LOKE-63437 format. One record per residue: x, y, z of N, C-alpha, C in turn; residue in three letters. Coordinates in steps of 0.001 Angstrom, whole numbers, padded with zeros to 6 digits, always signed. Layout:
N
XYZXYZXYZALA;...
# end
This chain:
394
+146803+110074+055957+146028+110176+054357+146256+108519+054138MET;+145527+107836+055409+145747+106317+055574+146689+106000+054887ALA;+146889+104613+054177+148104+104205+053962+148667+104579+052598GLU;+147575+105686+051889+148672+106678+050898+148773+107765+050922ILE;+150562+107821+050792+151751+108627+051276+151772+109750+050443GLU;+152272+110734+050665+152181+111605+049339+153271+111217+048359LEU;+154440+110029+048207+154630+109657+047150+153655+108874+046199SER;+152178+108882+046779+151634+108101+045650+150237+109096+044888GLY;+150736+110637+045706+150054+111682+045005+150163+111376+042959ILE;+151386+111384+042840+151592+112140+041316+150932+110436+040977PRO;+150658+109282+040791+149918+108225+040886+148237+108671+040480GLN;+147575+108920+041834+146487+109527+041566+145973+110547+040628LEU;+146984+111223+040796+146953+112766+039898+147219+111952+038406ALA;+148259+111158+037925+147834+110839+037056+146298+110050+036061GLU;+145935+109487+037245+144525+108491+036525+143667+109120+037020LYS;+142747+110724+038020+142018+110959+038384+142381+112531+038028TYR;+143239+112968+037902+143613+114490+037415+143505+115398+038503GLY;+143319+116809+038532+143509+117495+039751+142914+118913+039384THR;+142821+119437+040529+142432+118968+041925+141404+117497+042032PRO;+141519+117367+043445+140812+116306+044023+140952+116224+045381PHE;+140151+116024+046020+139927+115462+047660+139978+114249+047667TYR;+140543+114004+048915+141052+112824+049183+140351+112711+050498LEU;+139106+112013+050852+138210+111377+052284+139054+109892+052763PHE;+139955+110104+054022+140380+109205+054857+139311+108227+055505ASP;+138384+107196+055038+137639+106700+055988+137925+105925+057084GLU;+139298+105082+057462+140016+105244+058295+140397+105772+059327ASP;+140732+107342+058709+140692+108843+059900+139874+109163+060542GLU;+138899+109361+059611+137310+109628+060131+136483+108573+060986LEU;+136724+107377+061027+136641+106492+061694+136617+106561+063008LYS;+138218+106458+063028+139005+106553+064323+138667+108019+065064GLU;+138206+109453+064531+138266+110481+064760+137002+110033+065852ARG;+135623+109353+065327+134297+109374+065885+134561+108564+066977VAL;+135196+107479+066704+135422+106612+067941+136093+107229+069492ALA;+137121+107861+068774+137510+108933+069913+137072+110011+070323GLN;+135917+110502+069893+134949+111536+070159+133848+110635+071521ILE;+133501+109158+070973+132691+108833+071470+132885+108500+072803LYS;+134636+107914+072553+135445+107171+073555+135059+108457+075131SER;+134970+109492+074183+135392+110893+075985+133612+110926+075998ARG;+132813+110789+075350+131525+111526+076182+131045+110386+077419LEU;+130214+111060+078309+129325+110795+079270+128530+109941+078834PRO;+128480+109192+079680+126891+107962+079320+125375+108945+078856GLY;+125344+110309+079441+124283+110878+079210+124268+111493+078261ASN;+124895+111190+077311+124886+111496+075686+125647+111240+074434SER;+124752+111727+073123+125011+111091+071926+125668+111487+071232ARG;+126437+111637+070388+126546+112225+069045+126041+112182+067914LEU;+125720+113184+067573+124903+112990+065869+125836+114673+064986CYS;+125951+113641+064023+126600+114233+063310+126062+115298+062124TYR;+126410+116569+062005+126043+117237+060794+126153+116918+059663ALA;+125317+116365+058704+126147+115888+057526+126071+117398+056758ILE;+126191+118433+056957+125986+120121+056215+127873+120165+055874LYS;+128324+119531+056776+129728+119672+057207+130696+119223+055669ALA;+130005+117680+055824+130498+116974+054298+129363+115587+054393ASN;+128649+115962+053044+127317+114778+053151+128354+113382+052487ALA;+129874+113377+052239+130537+111879+051734+130852+111345+052652PHE;+130634+111914+054092+131128+110967+055871+129741+110106+055501ALA;+129112+110194+055123+127620+109171+055544+127474+108535+055092VAL;+127775+107825+054204+128347+106502+053835+129479+105370+054275GLY;+129794+106155+054868+131597+105833+056278+130971+105065+057022MET;+130018+106386+057568+129506+106259+058870+128112+105745+059186LEU;+127207+105569+058163+126162+104849+058413+125632+103596+059241LYS;+127085+102696+059634+126342+102025+060153+126787+102305+061850ASP;+127840+103083+061864+128246+103449+063232+126855+103828+064553ASP;+127038+104012+065270+125761+104231+066682+125560+105659+066775ASP;+125798+106509+065865+125057+107980+065639+124306+108283+065087ILE;+123838+109373+065402+122386+110110+064794+123106+111176+063541LEU;+122393+111671+062322+122807+112244+061567+121880+113165+061505PHE;+122242+114516+061499+121493+116101+061496+121053+116082+059661GLU;+120138+116548+059288+120378+116048+057931+119081+117837+057692VAL;+119305+118494+056857+118870+119802+057269+118244+120753+056067CYS;+118000+119804+054998+117692+119901+053690+116690+118457+052729SER;+115881+119085+052188+115588+117662+051271+116421+117176+050543PRO;+117495+117934+050128+118655+117143+049367+119217+116578+049880GLY;+119753+116448+051827+120622+115760+052138+119639+114730+052593GLU;+118277+115174+053171+117848+113768+052890+118211+112493+052006LEU;+117675+112903+051083+117702+112244+049457+119116+111542+049761THR;+120211+112399+049770+121832+112002+050122+121421+110364+051102ILE;+121041+110738+052166+121383+109859+053250+120046+108627+052752CYS;+118997+108634+052070+118277+108161+051556+119292+107049+050400GLU;+119435+107416+050013+120529+106774+048773+122561+106283+049219LYS;+122430+106836+050238+123880+105820+051043+122774+104856+051891ALA;+122169+104672+052119+121092+103632+052805+121247+103569+054076GLY;+121389+104712+054991+121190+105723+055971+119547+104943+056887LEU;+119722+104261+057609+118271+104244+058493+117497+105156+059110SER;+116525+105881+058517+115978+106727+058893+115686+106897+060716PRO;+115908+105688+061384+115897+106018+062661+117332+106687+063055SER;+117942+106882+062317+119466+108058+062658+119260+109029+062448LYS;+117878+109749+061494+118424+110926+061384+117253+111975+062287ILE;+117875+112848+062318+117471+114271+063083+116708+115270+061918VAL;+115705+115054+061507+115316+116501+060129+115372+117756+060563PHE;+116196+118825+060280+116532+119885+060755+116120+120876+059494SER;+116325+122462+059540+116511+122710+058686+114887+124226+058672GLY;+115796+125456+057931+114803+126332+058896+113777+126439+058009VAL;+113895+126027+056996+113071+126337+055672+112014+124876+055008CYS;+111253+124256+056079+110933+123121+055535+109519+123363+055146LYS;+108880+122665+053988+107403+122733+054014+106700+121736+054428THR;+105486+121419+053788+104275+120482+054221+104449+119452+053828PHE;+105219+119517+052378+105979+118342+051730+106854+117589+052700GLU;+107873+118753+052958+108877+118205+053340+108878+117123+054825ASP;+107968+117832+055732+107301+117499+056975+106660+115884+056667VAL;+106234+116127+055449+105333+115001+055663+106144+113668+055269ARG;+107092+114003+054658+108517+112769+053714+108766+112416+055345ARG;+109448+113629+056011+109990+112801+056987+109226+111925+058018ALA;+108035+112826+058280+106931+111637+058941+106719+110261+058401TYR;+106745+110513+056880+106321+108671+056243+107390+108089+055847ASP;+108746+108886+056220+109937+108148+056603+110315+107267+058198LEU;+109403+107795+058841+109628+107370+060298+111309+108168+061085LYS;+111072+109259+060170+112946+109631+060763+113089+109354+062595VAL;+114167+109615+062718+114451+109212+064503+113337+110852+064894ASN;+113750+112336+064276+113209+112864+065001+113110+113984+064064THR;+111726+114994+063860+111901+116037+063216+111857+117204+064003ILE;+112653+118492+064056+113144+119330+064520+111693+120330+064507THR;+111151+121122+064662+110169+122655+064752+110657+123574+065079LEU;+111147+124186+063988+112188+125759+063695+111370+126999+064029GLU;+109773+126955+063762+108866+128188+063750+107050+127296+063860SER;+106354+128021+064303+105120+127523+064207+104429+127280+063170LYS;+105012+127685+062074+104614+127222+060451+104489+125907+060558THR;+106330+125363+060714+106979+123990+060857+105048+122935+062071HIS;+105256+123783+062851+104259+123237+064060+102929+122613+063022LEU;+102577+124001+062338+101082+123879+061307+100991+122722+060266ALA;+102554+122893+059735+102735+121431+058517+102696+120279+059529HIS;+103388+120145+060766+102849+118970+061249+101883+118734+061784LEU;+100808+119301+062270+099584+119003+062381+099373+118493+061364VAL;+099015+119483+060646+098226+119062+058817+098846+117641+058527ARG;+099847+117305+058785+100434+115918+058329+099511+114396+059390VAL;+099551+115111+060696+098766+114499+061396+097074+113935+061554LEU;+096505+115494+060841+095488+115391+060794+094952+114858+059715GLU;+095907+114117+058210+095628+113812+057367+095654+112577+057028SER;+096406+111729+058143+096605+110088+058203+096823+109631+059272GLN;+096935+108115+059254+097102+107333+060408+098348+107813+061204GLU;+098094+107969+062528+099042+108326+063141+100675+107604+063304ASN;+101682+107629+063833+102697+106820+064257+103573+107529+065547HIS;+104141+106925+066205+104925+107322+067465+106078+108555+066246PRO;+106245+109468+067046+107289+110474+066560+107896+111271+067110GLN;+109049+111253+067381+110037+112225+068675+109902+113360+067738ASP;+109871+115141+068244+110099+116188+067761+110766+116812+068617VAL;+111945+117662+068246+112791+118546+069474+112192+119842+068719ILE;+111935+121076+069935+111689+122230+069153+112997+122764+069505ILE;+113107+123539+068760+114320+124707+068938+114094+126647+068967ARG;+114802+126484+070311+114831+128178+070858+115874+128840+069890LEU;+115589+129890+070171+116352+130616+068827+117388+131290+070206THR;+118524+131817+069619+119390+132335+070475+119684+133266+069979SER;+118638+133966+069080+118471+135584+068803+119399+135849+067665GLY;+119015+134672+066364+119084+135089+065059+117851+134183+064491ASN;+117824+134261+062994+116985+133555+062192+116465+132328+062641GLN;+117198+131371+063135+117264+129638+063716+116154+129637+065110PHE;+115072+129268+064830+114161+128511+066368+113409+129777+066362GLY;+112815+129392+067629+111391+130024+067907+111952+131028+069191MET;+110840+132140+069748+111291+132523+070336+110643+131840+071898SER;+110867+132164+072692+110687+131283+074296+108963+131223+074167GLU;+108040+132564+073898+106847+132659+073559+106032+131490+072828ARG;+106679+131141+071518+106814+130506+070854+107084+129123+071299ASP;+107627+128686+071863+107704+127336+072390+106803+127218+072817VAL;+106231+127907+074482+105509+127461+075332+104123+127033+073869TYR;+103682+127544+073252+102683+127641+072011+102369+126433+071445ASP;+103658+125756+071065+103821+124846+070319+103764+123855+071179CYS;+104581+123263+072583+104366+122799+073308+102520+122284+073924VAL;+101852+123283+073712+100782+123415+074254+100135+122635+073111ALA;+100300+122938+071951+099137+122314+070843+099893+120744+070356GLU;+101141+120777+070542+101623+118959+070711+100864+118424+071729LEU;+100923+118786+072972+100234+117707+073645+098879+117228+073701LYS;+098527+117846+072721+097018+117404+072072+097235+116054+071254LYS;+098399+115794+071101+098280+114437+070203+099493+113512+070584TYR;+098503+112091+070962+099024+111168+071592+100269+110764+071357GLU;+100540+110528+069782+101648+109983+069079+102789+110870+068917SER;+102421+111898+069390+103927+112665+069464+104546+113206+071083ILE;+105772+112787+070881+106310+112807+072062+107439+114014+071874ASN;+107486+114926+072881+108322+116263+072499+109973+115299+073227ILE;+110927+115420+072224+111799+114501+073354+112894+115706+073883ARG;+112632+117157+073571+113049+118125+074059+113526+119193+073388GLY;+114850+120198+073949+114923+121368+073148+116024+121539+072272ILE;+116061+121940+070919+117412+121968+070164+117905+123754+070730HIS;+119128+123288+071172+119464+124594+070955+121099+124614+070253PHE;+121809+125894+069567+122740+126264+068782+123029+127627+068254PHE;+124135+127807+068650+124455+129423+068203+125277+129794+067661THR;+126321+128662+067079+127885+128736+066375+128756+127832+066564GLY;+129670+128006+065791+131000+127204+066115+131810+127726+066672THR;+133437+127575+066814+134562+127657+067093+134219+128549+068278GLN;+133611+127792+069394+133290+128752+070619+134402+128428+071761LYS;+134395+128962+072515+135322+128857+074109+134215+128430+075201LYS;+135193+127407+075815+134166+127058+076676+133381+127766+077515LEU;+133752+128582+078126+133188+129789+078799+131980+130144+078421LYS;+131891+130409+077184+130517+130667+076207+129554+129355+075885LYS;+130168+128425+076327+129721+126714+075928+128498+126939+077568ILE;+129610+126814+078576+128975+126792+079708+127774+127704+080384ALA;+127906+129223+079630+126539+129857+079819+125786+129635+079139GLU;+125586+129076+078092+124598+128392+077091+123911+127409+077598GLU;+124867+126377+078246+123895+125377+079140+123691+125591+080201ILE;+124227+126598+080580+123197+126801+081978+121724+127687+081736THR;+121917+128493+080276+121084+129045+079936+119419+128176+079487TYR;+120098+126794+078940+119301+126201+078099+118524+125099+079014ILE;+119373+125175+080120+119253+123612+081456+117812+124331+082294GLU;+118417+125518+082575+117223+126603+083208+115534+126733+082856SER;+115662+126856+081262+114883+127306+080199+113755+126071+080105PHE;+114896+124417+080061+114456+123764+080291+113241+123233+081294CYS;+114010+123581+082328+113620+123543+084038+112200+124233+084351ASP;+111830+125412+083939+110909+126058+083988+109750+125614+083155THR;+110064+125333+081726+109208+124913+080460+108552+124017+080874LEU;+109309+122936+081606+108411+121694+082280+107597+121746+083120GLN;+107615+122656+083776+107857+122464+085075+105905+123652+085132SER;+105969+124245+083926+105305+125113+083643+103834+124673+082756GLU;+104276+123913+081659+103839+123282+080764+103542+121699+081574THR;+104055+121113+082594+103286+120069+082636+103771+118788+081995GLY;+104698+118579+080786+105431+118007+079938+106292+117353+081043ILE;+107196+115973+080528+108136+115303+081162+109102+115222+079743THR;+109916+115571+080248+111512+115171+078695+112774+115561+079262PHE;+113740+114807+078822+115176+114337+079560+116378+114870+078658SER;+115943+115193+076807+117266+115344+076113+117127+116898+075488SER;+118238+117033+075917+118649+118534+074837+119800+118192+073614ILE;+119164+118699+072456+119774+118480+071619+120892+119795+071353GLU;+122222+119646+071389+123177+120555+071433+124007+121100+070777TYR;+124554+122141+069887+125617+122358+069158+126891+122925+070243GLY;+127640+122399+070457+128797+122735+071315+129486+123474+070367PRO;+129946+123733+069071+130244+124384+068188+132190+124130+068753GLY;+132512+123141+069333+133962+123043+069837+134691+122983+068807LEU;+136334+124053+068699+137087+124691+067907+137373+123698+067311GLY;+138420+123565+065796+139131+122825+065505+140712+123761+065239TYR;+141524+123799+065365+142798+124545+065129+143366+124416+063561ASP;+142909+124904+062535+143535+124633+061819+145107+125017+061577TYR;+145557+126108+062195+146722+127217+061786+147182+127065+062602PHE;+147112+125915+063710+148547+125667+064948+149504+125374+063937SER;+149790+124910+063042+151350+124227+062357+150865+122475+063010GLY;+150307+121835+063946+150576+120815+064782+149284+120224+064235LYS;+149433+119097+064049+148467+117915+063916+147288+117626+065231ASP;+146459+118194+064521+145400+118077+065837+144871+117180+065389GLU;+144770+116223+064716+143551+115075+064493+142829+114722+066213SER;+144420+114262+067078+144129+113474+068364+144322+114696+069196ARG;+144055+115731+068961+143734+116986+070198+142025+116880+070925ASN;+142159+116325+072057+140869+116734+072336+140316+117530+073541PHE;+141266+117892+073766+141376+118827+075019+140421+119556+075343THR;+139614+120094+073792+138447+120936+074091+137432+119876+074420ASP;+137322+119153+074025+136390+118034+074180+136157+117460+075324LEU;+137159+117241+075834+137372+116844+077387+137318+117696+078278GLU;+137478+119116+078032+137013+120020+079067+135358+120551+079069GLU;+135047+120379+077630+133341+120374+077553+132491+118933+078424PHE;+133255+117912+078589+132518+116678+078916+132406+116837+080258VAL;+133279+117897+081591+133458+118259+082340+132059+118532+082716THR;+131656+119703+082126+130064+120602+082175+128700+119064+081969LEU;+129160+117844+080974+127970+117303+080595+127548+116360+081843MET;+128688+115749+082415+128718+115055+083318+128184+115720+084669GLU;+127964+116621+084654+127229+116960+086063+125980+117306+085662LYS;+125601+117290+084391+124222+117417+084075+122902+116483+084566SER;+121916+117367+084375+120756+116114+084929+119985+115696+083774ARG;+120252+116556+082573+119580+116070+081072+120694+115561+080363TYR;+119951+114584+079276+120726+113665+078329+121366+114597+077027ASP;+122250+114161+076459+122656+115745+075047+122269+114547+074130TYR;+122046+115187+073094+122452+114859+071596+123504+115738+071501VAL;+124491+115272+071045+125499+116753+070861+125357+116827+069103LEU;+125820+117932+068689+125602+117867+067147+126924+118329+067054GLU;+128052+117494+066064+129106+117919+065731+129350+117791+064072MET;+129829+119163+063294+130218+118871+062080+131401+118757+061930GLY;+132267+120158+061710+133728+120565+062072+134440+119941+062476ARG;+133918+119730+064035+134982+118933+064711+135067+117445+064432TYR;+134145+116790+063936+134304+115541+063470+134659+115308+062248VAL;+134595+116455+061401+134977+115767+059872+136404+116529+059472ALA;+136672+117351+060454+137704+118052+059801+138945+117284+059046SER;+139481+116622+060213+140421+115766+059751+140651+114816+058914SER;+139694+114207+058418+139756+112995+057378+139397+113675+055852PHE;+139647+114644+055588+139694+115482+054011+141528+116119+053909GLY;+141967+115647+052618+143608+116792+052241+142673+117050+050390THR;+143072+117919+050164+143043+118318+048638+144201+118488+048500TYR;+144411+117754+047070+145478+117925+046159+145389+118811+044649VAL;+146539+119649+044633+146438+120463+043782+147675+120273+042462THR;+147622+121239+041837+149281+120683+040647+149794+122197+040644ARG;+150312+122309+040883+151388+124087+040629+151417+123898+038756ILE;+150608+125113+038485+150660+124780+037062+151709+125947+036305MET;+152419+127060+037373+153166+128104+037326+153609+128815+038166ASP;+155400+128952+037695+156093+129527+038555+156031+130575+038217VAL;+156251+132052+038595+156589+133179+038105+157288+133986+039081LYS;+157551+135267+038818+158839+136382+039846+159564+136523+039638GLY;+160031+136848+041002+161720+137583+041085+161840+137622+043082ASP;+162671+137685+043363+163425+137521+044524+162295+137998+045291GLU;+161665+139201+045238+160757+139672+046092+159550+139185+046510LYS;+158837+138741+044935+157441+137800+044922+157686+136817+044197ASN;+157495+135599+044698+157589+134444+044139+156114+134157+044304ARG;+155676+133456+043309+154145+133279+042614+154371+131799+042323TYR;+153604+131106+042728+153486+129717+042486+151080+129534+042339CYS;+151314+129508+040667+149854+129497+040793+149544+127796+040385ILE;+148119+127913+041316+147539+126318+041320+146309+126039+040765ILE;+146179+125171+040216+144942+124531+039244+143636+124710+040347ASP;+143841+124847+041248+142581+124875+042921+142832+126120+043039GLY;+141768+126581+044150+141915+127821+044749+141160+128003+045617GLY;+140513+129032+045517+140198+129198+047064+138137+129180+046744ILE;+137723+128744+045513+136583+128175+045410+136418+126448+045553ASN;+137655+126361+046281+137856+124722+046771+138422+124392+047951HIS;+139200+125586+048339+139764+125227+049700+139221+126547+050489ILE;+138402+126061+051864+137864+126989+052748+138105+125929+054166ASN;+138771+126911+054921+138897+125853+056053+137788+126562+057168TYR;+137750+127859+057376+136915+128899+058081+136426+129936+057724TYR;+135143+129883+057282+134587+131654+056450+135808+132223+055734GLY;+135779+131499+054369+137221+131659+053547+138047+132126+053984GLN;+138421+132169+055264+139683+132544+056233+141145+132249+055732MET;+141424+132865+054098+142968+132713+053704+143530+133357+053417MET;+144601+132933+052715+145340+134314+052397+146593+134477+053326GLY;+146043+134900+054563+147050+135654+055712+147162+133715+056753MET;+146546+133273+056897+146699+131896+057402+147770+131106+056852LYS;+148081+130015+058078+148885+129091+057192+148269+128016+057316ASN;+147760+127136+056687+147353+125617+057125+148450+124299+056929PRO;+148009+123500+057282+149369+122143+057055+148957+121941+055898ARG;+150097+121874+055196+150616+121902+053671+151521+121119+053610THR;+151844+120311+052411+152701+119314+052199+152996+119297+050649CYS;+154195+119373+050383+155062+119548+048975+155017+118974+048440HIS;+154682+117910+047159+154505+116288+046852+155845+116744+045543ALA;+156430+115729+045649+157116+115709+043695+158509+117232+044038ALA;+158794+117842+043071+159595+118743+043235+161303+117550+044082GLY;+161896+118895+044436+163228+118048+044559+163708+118612+046271ASN;+163303+118077+047059+162980+118042+048353+164509+118073+048797PRO;+165489+118126+048369+167064+117530+048618+167391+118926+048249SER;+167399+119891+047778+167452+121226+047369+167532+121964+048337SER;+168525+122865+048101+168874+123825+049085+168486+125177+049431SER;+167351+125546+048099+166778+126462+047775+165279+126325+048387GLU;+165531+127142+049740+164212+127111+049871+163696+128437+049531VAL;+162456+128590+048990+162120+130157+048820+160608+130085+049355VAL;+160182+131218+049667+158546+132119+050290+157863+131989+049299ASP;+157226+131632+049042+156123+131467+048191+155015+132053+048093CYS;+153928+132678+047464+152709+133164+047622+151811+131995+046854THR;+151032+131125+047372+149983+130508+046704+148777+131016+045922ILE;+148601+131152+044428+147398+131559+043930+146753+130944+043319ALA;+145135+130995+043232+144593+130218+042255+144137+130158+041125GLY;+143583+129639+040630+142936+129522+038767+141885+130595+038780SER;+141427+131513+039485+140525+132134+039545+140748+133539+038873LEU;+140210+134428+038079+140596+135770+037886+139764+136632+038613CYS;+140171+136499+039778+140092+137387+040746+141475+137893+041922THR;+142197+139082+042155+143090+139168+043324+142945+138250+044566THR;+141458+138441+044808+141220+137310+045928+141780+135773+046053ALA;+142004+135311+045113+142092+133694+044910+143670+134228+045142ASP;+143816+134382+046865+145253+133835+047485+145039+133256+048064VAL;+145765+131363+048317+145371+130770+049019+146293+130806+050437VAL;+147512+131148+049919+148462+131457+051057+149597+132176+050809LEU;+150122+133284+051520+150607+134596+051620+152545+134368+051179ARG;+152547+133242+052167+154112+133053+052409+153873+131317+052683LYS;+154633+130320+051792+154404+129081+052010+155913+128849+051493LEU;+156615+128274+052184+158199+128021+051837+157980+126369+050946SER;+158949+126204+050147+159191+125514+049393+160316+125366+048472LEU;+161012+123973+048658+162138+123793+048219+161791+123097+047028ALA;+162611+124276+046313+162772+123885+044700+161591+124451+043529SER;+160451+124455+044035+158554+124709+043585+158626+125112+042126PRO;+158332+123688+041401+158534+123822+039990+156792+123596+039059ALA;+157039+123760+038165+155698+123330+037576+155346+121696+037233GLU;+154161+121461+037963+153624+120011+037695+153770+119417+039129GLY;+154375+120169+040341+154800+120161+041757+153096+119542+042000ASP;+152772+119058+043178+151658+119143+043690+151376+119842+045390PHE;+150572+120578+045930+150493+120496+047234+149281+119894+047659LEU;+149284+119137+048822+148302+118833+049738+148177+119491+050758ALA;+146567+120091+051021+146224+120721+052229+146016+119331+053139PHE;+145807+119815+054212+145332+118287+055213+143897+119086+056002ARG;+144187+118274+056490+142696+118701+057375+141545+119598+056737ASP;+140856+119223+056102+140146+120029+054738+138850+119076+054866ILE;+138788+118298+055877+137291+117488+055537+136145+118384+055350GLY;+135947+119222+056172+134784+120106+056503+134620+120854+055348ALA;+133382+121409+055537+132653+122530+054693+133213+122554+052874TYR;+135221+122544+053118+135181+122721+052044+134357+122386+050293SER;+134493+121354+050608+134075+120076+049524+132337+120754+049164VAL;+131558+121709+050808+130243+121648+050320+130299+123422+050092THR;+130932+124269+050551+130899+125301+050675+131680+126393+049564GLU;+132948+125777+049466+132982+126642+048113+132408+127071+047019GLY;+133112+128645+046182+132035+129141+045419+132334+128077+044152ILE;+131805+126825+044102+132113+126073+042940+131546+126680+041392TYR;+131212+127815+041697+130410+128041+040166+131149+129324+039213LEU;+131870+130130+040312+132483+130684+039947+134182+131199+038486PHE;+133908+131417+037206+134705+131395+036121+134341+129800+035760LEU;+133657+128886+036409+133046+128038+035470+134163+126515+035521SER;+135240+126253+036465+135849+125703+036689+135359+124313+036949HIS;+135829+123020+036711+134946+122163+036529+135196+121919+038713PRO;+133934+120857+038861+134274+120845+040823+135427+119410+040455LEU;+135693+119453+041885+137258+118505+041751+136311+117178+042026PRO;+137666+116218+041375+137168+114432+041775+137106+114685+043395ALA;+136405+113514+043905+136142+112869+045191+136802+111590+045171ILE;+137841+111015+045879+138314+109944+045878+138229+109999+047798LEU;+138006+108197+047784+137975+107139+049435+138816+106568+049650LYS;+139699+107180+050319+140937+105859+051032+140756+105550+051982ALA;+140839+103536+052004+140246+102486+053300+141757+101882+052988SER;+142435+101966+054054+143611+101197+053725+144775+101471+052518GLY;+145098+101003+051945+145697+100788+050426+145093+100932+049205LYS;+143419+100857+049474+142947+101171+048452+142243+102467+048464ASP;+141653+102940+046776+141217+104299+046807+139887+103990+045816VAL;+138772+104566+046111+137944+104570+045431+137533+106010+044699GLU;+136754+105720+043773+136428+107032+043168+134511+107143+043543LEU;+134499+108514+044087+133195+108189+044543+132578+109933+043678LEU;+132882+110577+043297+132351+111472+041649+133944+111663+040670ARG;+133525+111488+039621+134740+111928+038591+134468+113614+038991THR;+135670+114248+038113+135478+115346+038118+134005+116584+037419ALA;+133648+117337+037691+132358+118006+037131+132446+118993+036344GLN;+132171+119293+035213+132100+120376+034494+130888+121035+035144GLU;+130914+122222+035142+130521+123484+035955+129715+124567+034874THR;+130158+124821+034054+129930+125075+032906+128737+125267+032043CYS;+128245+123753+031837+126866+123783+031052+125952+124234+032643ILE;+126067+124538+033920+125113+125192+034564+125302+126854+034841LEU;+126369+127425+033756+126708+129020+034575+126016+129329+032840ASN;+125249+129313+031894+125433+129759+030289+124409+128337+029719GLY;+124918+128890+028562+123901+127659+027715+124203+126442+027524VAL;+123393+125275+027632+123653+124136+028016+124611+123774+026730PRO;+125513+123510+026896+126496+122868+025639+127659+121959+026386VAL;+128117+121221+025670+128743+119652+026071+130085+120407+025707ASN;+130642+120604+027114+132140+121397+027385+132918+120114+027245CYS;
# end
């Protein structure tokens, strides 16, 4: 948490209220630097901003690319002052207006996910003066993303008609939290496909945009922020490759730079079942696909009586009116009391963007940025009741 220690949480809570997210800019930049230092010369890092768009402003001056998958994310990048030359504009549901907007901005790369996207781009090219534009063609892995091998060939044939279009390469991504064996199989497949594609179409490219989906172990009980074993093993595959790689990473980049702080609002139960009710819950805390309850993430107990000999196992339940809102089944706490704080670590990826925020009309948490000893408010707590019913002043 940068230089903001647990002892500073009560002061932050007093000033900004709870719950809140605290994003550590120094940690984020250090993790990106550590990842980049391990990548071979034939690869470049691309941050998938869907993991946490608040990171864009913190990383915008870094020599990396940013994957953007919606018009809203594109607007976030513009407002943050990110250079379009660093943007890879992806996403499965691009309209003609979306493609034209990205083209007019002169983004680094436009991803074509379908022949419909190809038609949008061709329409743009036929309707205005052209400029050089890189594109990548996404090959499906058997799901709704990307296009078939046959459609990729058709797309290449059409794009070859336009001198201003540079086919930078093929885009391929299958999922997250993958093992090295799966990654190795994917690389073998995609490189073989690229070899054949170039041989049979006569085009030349050297780049593959690939999401390795490297895992981040939230539940090891250890600080995983400096564990790069999976990355280092993955790099051994890259070093042997004849292709250049743009490596899309979201969770692997952002997980360690976020902390979520919530307040204990009630303590109840008996010797058999002790419950701590917090003012947050599963609407704000999401480690991996709502995998909560039986998993134990790194959690810190602030305030309370740490010198007490009474340590009790507690179920941590949230503020939602559903039995599903169990964050932890068994957390050992020293004399937990109303008003204490719990800080959940490694929550920089997805929680802030993937939570079920509108359920029960609880407010969106405040967003804080820590840099050294300084804390900056990025977003105040926002009421959601006006989105769920009659627009009234809550």
